Steps between C-alpha positions, in 0.01 A plus 500: 500500500619842410595746770548882501792444738681274247721737278429313166135463568477863613664610159252286298208665677650851449556430123148374476353802653717718267355325197139593586347788292151656508403262212606197705209250543426310800551109478197459736268725680369856394769744637702722277872572551454799726237306722744206512798703618289686766371159617840351532640808695238472781670225707824683476346826610339320793827331594677840508209646695422763240137359531342424831228220489203537739451193714142342481301358777551144382884552516471649854284216624689199339836637368713377791344162499532458112859630513599247766341218316646592161862573628532232771781318317688496167253276336377636165168676518310232306586238753361715784178603335238245410343541154146624499220254406318579189161634578199306404275677271125429560361523164155377599439817705609720213284310254194518728550879551516552130180306444315702755605835342 
């Protein structure tokens, strides 16, 4: 995996950014070049505290607990978190509602 801290990978990333033009098209998604660059700068601005994020109520209530659980050892995140179960879609209720209306 490429890392911005690896000098060769960092150079590749900078070269790729320098090749962007206003006419460059997204490989996926709907953002244009200026939106993509602004989007990719946000995490850096947050890390350098140029932007302050407001904490929400859920973070205040459950933040410490989640942080302890997710950072309790050096295990990769996917080994700590359990995958979500696929929700069951009740099509019979949807179909009955459509028939009534």
